[in-house]
Structures are given as C-alpha cells and as structure tokens.
N, C-alpha and C positions, 0 to 999 in steps of 0.2 A: 504494499498500499504507498499511498504518497507521502512522507515525513511529514507534511502538513498534517494529515489526520492525529500527528499524536499530540495535540492541543484537544482532543476532543475526547469526550467520556466513554462514549461507546459508540463504535462505527458496526451497521450490519451492510451486509453484501446481498444485496440482491437482485437475480440477473442482469438489469445493465445501470443497473444503479448504486452508490453507496450511500447509505444514509450517516447522517454523524449527529450525533445528539452531542450537545453542550449546555451543562448545570448550567441554570440561572434560577437560583433562589431554590424554591418548592420545584420548580418544573422545569421541560429539559428545549432549548431550540434544537429544533427540526431544521435540516440542511439536506438536499439534494444533490449528489453532482453525477453526472453523467459518464462512466466511464470512458467514453469515448472524449471527452474533453472538461479534462479531471480541473481545469484550471478557473473555471465555473462552478460557484458554490452558489445557489438557489434555497434562499429562506421560506420555509414550509409553513410553520404555523409554531406555537409552543402546544407543549406535548405533557402532560404531568406524569411520564409513564415511559421507561424503553420496552416494556413487552406490550408491540404492535405487531399485527398482523400486513403482512404487507403483497399485495396480487397487482401484479400491471402494474401501472401509475395510481393506483389507488392505496389508502391505509386505511386500519381497521382498529379500534380501540377502546376496550374497558374503562370507563372510570368512574366510582361508587356504582352508581344504579342504571348507568346509560351504556350503551353500545355505540360509538362515534366512525362513522365513515368520513374521509377525504378525497377529495380529488384536486385539478386542479380548475377545471372549469364550472364545478359545482361549491366547493370551499368545502367548510368545514358542516358537517349533516349530522343530528340524532337519530340513528335510524330503528334504536328499540329502546324501550325503558321500561327496568323491572326490579323490582325492589332488593331480588331473590342473587341479584347479579354482584349485589355490593358483597355477599355474607358467604355464599355459596359457587366455589370455584370448580367445581365438577358439573357445572351446565353446560350441555352439548348446545352450540348450534353451527348452520351451515353458512359458509359464506360461497357464493355462485354469479 
C-alpha cells in the first residue's frame, strides 16, 4: 500500500478501491481512493464505526437501531430501523 496510508487508522481494500478511516473524535472520516488513481482522495462521510459492508460503489453499516446505506448519487439514507439492531448482533439480513 501507499506509504501515505500509514497516517490512517484503518484501511480496507475492496475491489477497485481503498477505503481509509481517520479517527475524528468519536467517529471516523471515511475516504475512498481509486486503485488506478491513488493520488486522489475522495472524502465520503463521517461514520461511527469501521464495521462497514462494501458492495460495488455502495456502503452499509449498522449504528444503534438503524441500518444505513450510502452511495455517491443518493447520499446517506436509513433503510431499516429496528430496536433489536442495537442489542442483538445475531440478526441476519441480506443486502442485494
């Protein structure tokens, strides 16, 4: 990986991108870097966790009682809210 990534707290390599997490208080600033253009860092959004599911150019994560979805074209949206999500980590759901 690029030596510049060493300043980030967590790096995830997914398909054609690197996702970089930089701690910012109680959340993380999330950046995306295209593997074909590693000099360009795109800020995505602040996230409360590094436990994120990446699919294509989309990302999903659970925080407290909500399942969030992000895409460049739509932005951040809540796609599911259920109080069990906060306390029960055995709940299974499928994203397709």
